[in-house]
C-alpha positions in Angstrom: 98.2 124.5 88.2 99.5 120.9 88.2 99.7 118.5 91.1 102.6 116.6 92.5 102.4 113.0 91.3 103.7 111.8 94.6 101.4 113.4 97.2 98.7 115.1 95.2 99.4 118.6 96.5 99.3 121.6 94.0 102.8 122.5 92.9 104.2 126.0 93.5 107.7 127.6 93.2 107.1 130.8 95.1 107.6 129.8 98.8 110.0 127.1 99.8 108.5 127.0 103.3 105.0 125.9 102.1 103.8 122.5 100.9 104.0 121.8 97.2 107.2 123.7 96.7 109.4 122.8 93.7 112.3 124.6 92.1 110.7 124.2 88.7 107.0 124.3 88.2 107.3 121.8 85.4 108.7 119.1 87.7 106.5 116.1 88.4 107.2 116.0 92.1 107.3 118.5 94.9 110.6 118.9 96.8 109.2 117.1 99.9 108.3 114.0 97.8 111.7 114.2 96.0 113.5 114.1 99.3 111.4 111.3 100.7 112.0 109.2 97.6 115.7 109.8 97.3 116.9 110.5 100.8 114.2 109.2 103.1 114.1 112.8 104.4 110.6 113.3 105.8 109.1 116.7 106.5 106.1 116.6 108.8 103.0 118.4 107.5 100.3 119.6 109.9 96.9 118.4 108.6 93.6 117.7 110.3 90.9 115.1 109.8 88.5 117.8 108.9 90.3 118.0 105.5 89.9 114.3 104.9 86.3 114.1 106.2 85.3 116.7 103.7 86.7 114.4 101.0 84.7 111.4 102.3 81.5 113.5 102.4 82.1 114.4 98.7 82.6 110.7 97.8 79.4 109.9 99.6 77.5 112.0 97.2 78.5 109.7 94.4 77.6 106.1 93.6 81.2 105.3 92.9 83.0 102.2 94.2 85.3 102.7 97.2 88.3 100.6 97.9 88.8 100.6 101.7 92.4 99.7 102.5 93.0 98.3 106.0 96.3 97.4 107.6 96.1 93.9 109.0 98.2 95.0 112.0 96.4 98.3 112.6 92.7 97.8 111.9 91.7 100.6 114.2 88.2 101.9 114.4 87.4 101.7 110.7 83.7 101.9 111.6 84.3 105.7 111.7 84.2 105.5 107.9 80.6 104.2 108.0 79.6 107.6 109.4 80.5 109.2 106.1 80.3 106.6 103.4 77.3 104.6 102.1 79.1 103.6 98.9 79.7 100.0 97.9 83.1 99.0 99.4 85.7 96.6 98.2 87.6 95.8 101.3 91.4 95.3 100.8 93.3 94.0 103.8 97.0 94.7 103.3 100.4 93.5 104.7 99.5 89.8 104.4 103.3 89.2 104.3 103.4 89.9 108.1 101.1 87.0 109.1 100.8 83.6 107.4 97.6 81.6 107.4 94.3 82.7 108.9 92.9 84.3 105.7 89.3 83.1 106.2 89.2 84.1 109.9 90.6 87.5 109.1 88.0 88.1 106.3 85.2 86.9 108.6 86.3 89.3 111.3 85.2 92.3 109.2 81.5 91.1 109.3 81.4 92.9 112.7 81.5 96.3 111.0 78.6 98.3 109.7 80.0 98.9 106.3 78.5 98.1 102.9 81.2 95.6 102.0 80.4 93.8 98.7 83.7 91.8 98.5 87.0 91.5 100.2 90.6 90.4 99.4 93.8 90.0 101.5 97.0 91.2 99.7 100.6 91.9 100.2 102.1 94.7 98.1 105.6 93.6 99.2 105.2 90.1 97.9 102.7 90.8 95.1 100.3 88.4 96.8 96.7 88.1 95.4 97.0 91.1 93.0 95.5 89.2 90.1 92.5 88.5 92.3 92.4 92.1 93.5 92.6 93.4 89.9 89.8 91.0 88.8 87.5 92.3 91.6 88.2 95.9 90.7 87.2 95.2 87.1 84.1 93.3 88.3 82.7 96.2 90.4 84.3 99.2 88.7 82.6 102.5 88.3 83.7 105.5 86.3 85.6 106.8 89.4 87.1 104.5 92.0 88.2 106.0 95.3 90.9 104.5 97.6 90.4 105.4 101.2 91.8 104.3 104.6 93.8 105.4 107.6 97.4 106.8 107.2 100.0 104.1 106.7 97.4 101.5 105.7 99.3 100.8 102.4 97.0 102.6 99.9 99.8 104.2 97.9 101.9 101.0 97.8 98.9 99.0 96.6 98.2 101.6 93.8 101.8 101.6 92.7 101.8 97.8 92.5 98.6 97.8 90.4 100.0 100.4 88.0 103.3 98.5 87.7 101.6 95.1 87.1 98.7 96.1 84.8 99.5 99.4 83.1 102.3 101.2 81.3 101.7 104.4 83.4 105.0 106.0 84.6 103.6 107.1 87.9 105.0 106.3 91.3 103.0 107.7 94.3 105.2 108.6 97.3 105.3 106.0 100.0 106.8 106.3 103.5 106.5 104.5 106.9 105.8 108.0 108.3 102.3 109.4 108.5 100.5 111.8 106.1 102.6 111.2 103.0 99.7 111.7 100.6 98.4 115.2 101.1 95.6 115.6 98.6 93.7 113.4 96.1 95.7 111.9 93.2 93.7 111.1 90.1 95.1 108.4 87.7 93.3 108.0 84.4 93.2 104.3 83.3 91.6 102.8 80.2 87.9 102.9 81.3 87.9 104.3 84.8 89.7 106.8 87.0 91.5 105.6 90.2 91.6 108.3 92.9 94.0 108.0 95.8 92.9 110.0 98.9 94.9 111.2 101.9 94.8 108.9 104.9 92.5 109.5 107.8 94.6 110.6 110.8 94.5 108.2 113.7 95.1 110.3 116.8 95.4 107.2 119.1 98.2 105.7 117.0 101.6 105.2 118.7 103.4 106.5 115.6 102.3 110.0 116.6 104.1 109.9 119.9 107.5 108.3 119.3 110.7 109.4 117.6 111.7 108.4 114.1 114.3 105.8 115.3 111.7 104.1 117.6 109.2 104.1 114.8 111.6 102.3 112.5 111.9 99.5 115.2 108.2 99.0 115.8 107.1 98.8 112.2 107.4 95.1 111.1 109.6 94.5 108.1 109.2 90.7 107.9 106.7 88.0 108.9 105.7 88.3 112.6 106.8 85.4 114.8 104.3 85.2 117.7 106.0 85.2 121.1 104.2 83.0 123.7 104.5 83.5 127.4 103.0 81.2 130.1 102.4 83.7 132.9 102.2 83.0 136.5 100.2 85.3 138.8 101.5 88.9 139.0 104.3 88.6 136.5 105.0 91.4 134.0 106.2 91.5 130.4 108.2 94.5 129.2 108.3 95.4 125.5 111.2 97.7 124.6 110.9 100.9 126.5 107.3 101.6 125.4 105.0 98.9 126.9 104.5 97.0 130.2 101.9 94.2 130.6 100.8 93.0 134.0 98.6 89.9 134.2 96.7 89.2 137.4 96.1 85.4 136.9 97.9 82.4 135.5 97.5 82.7 131.7 98.9 82.1 128.3 99.5 85.3 126.3 100.8 85.7 122.7 102.5 88.9 121.4 102.0 89.8 117.7 104.4 92.6 117.3 107.6 93.6 115.5 110.9 91.9 116.5 111.3 94.1 119.6 113.0 93.2 122.9 110.3 91.4 124.9 111.2 90.0 128.3 109.6 88.8 131.5 109.9 90.3 135.0 109.5 87.9 137.9 109.6 90.2 140.9 107.6 93.3 141.8 109.2 96.4 140.4 108.5 99.9 139.2 109.8 99.5 135.6 107.7 101.7 133.2 104.9 102.3 135.7 105.4 106.0 135.0 103.6 105.4 131.6 99.9 105.8 131.1 97.9 103.0 132.9 95.0 101.1 131.3 93.1 98.4 133.2 91.1 95.9 131.1 88.9 93.0 132.2 89.0 90.5 129.3 87.2 87.3 128.5 88.7 84.1 127.1 90.4 84.5 123.7 90.5 88.3 123.6 93.0 90.6 121.9 94.4 93.7 123.6 95.3 96.1 120.8 98.0 98.8 121.4 97.2 101.0 118.4 100.0 101.1 115.9 102.2 98.7 117.8 100.4 95.3 117.5 98.2 93.2 119.6 98.4 90.7 122.5 96.1 87.6 122.5 94.9 86.7 126.0 93.9 83.0 126.2 92.0 83.1 129.6 89.6 85.5 131.3 91.7 87.9 133.4 92.4 91.4 134.5 95.3 92.9 132.5 97.1 96.2 133.2 98.8 97.9 130.4 101.3 100.8 130.7 102.2 102.6 127.5 102.9 106.0 126.1 100.4 108.7 126.9 97.5 109.2 124.4 98.0 105.8 122.7 94.7 104.0 122.2 94.5 100.7 124.0 91.4 98.5 123.7 90.1 94.9 123.8 88.4 93.1 120.9 87.3 89.6 120.0 90.4 87.6 118.9 91.3 88.2 115.3 93.0 84.8 114.8 
């Protein structure tokens, strides 16, 4: 049985309601991937992390190189991967096109994680940034099999497509989408002297993309370079972001928003706007980021208590400032 070149699932032509369906078993892509590619018509597939953790555990039994792909704007808790992988890791930080400068600080940030990182590179698949450097590092550390892992929507498939386009004559185009769980199973690509294996993304239960509608999702995913928005806050002022986030700062402070080009505005008077959302209270030190998982982050310049209201089940946490 052959696999879909777009998502890796086994093709079948017997049940149109099941994943992998195609009208002709000789097609290269399943109907789901065909519709994503041609009509941006996304069909949600119910998968669990147990499927993907099994893949990581199998990778861990090898000595093969792992390319860990991390979204610069959604780093998440990548240390979860250290629970399952002891392999050598080439860290690839994607979506550089969204944030100019700071390469060295961003690379150093990942020293905080308990991963066997042997090298690292920051790339942009959109702008073809640093791909020669990435390709040289892959060839430097390559093993017979090279696995590509990361969270959903980290940019794994986009990176592989760009590598194939730049450096091979392979007529393969892995399905990409801004929606989660596009890749459903491993996709093996035979190259001259090694095999590149794309894996499904780890699901991130605390990511805001799981709890908003498609139209809102289109707005919160950055499409161009982020322009930081700076607010000089006076005591007990609030900042509202679209209809999905409220930020209350309890002391005079300077705060910087690193998010998509959403409507962000200040409220001067006490009010109840968005306080029906889930409440998070964080006591932060100087130069701390507050991350709203999947939406972006807010840099808090001075020690303060910050109250965040956002959609239920979205992970909100503080970290040492990224930049």
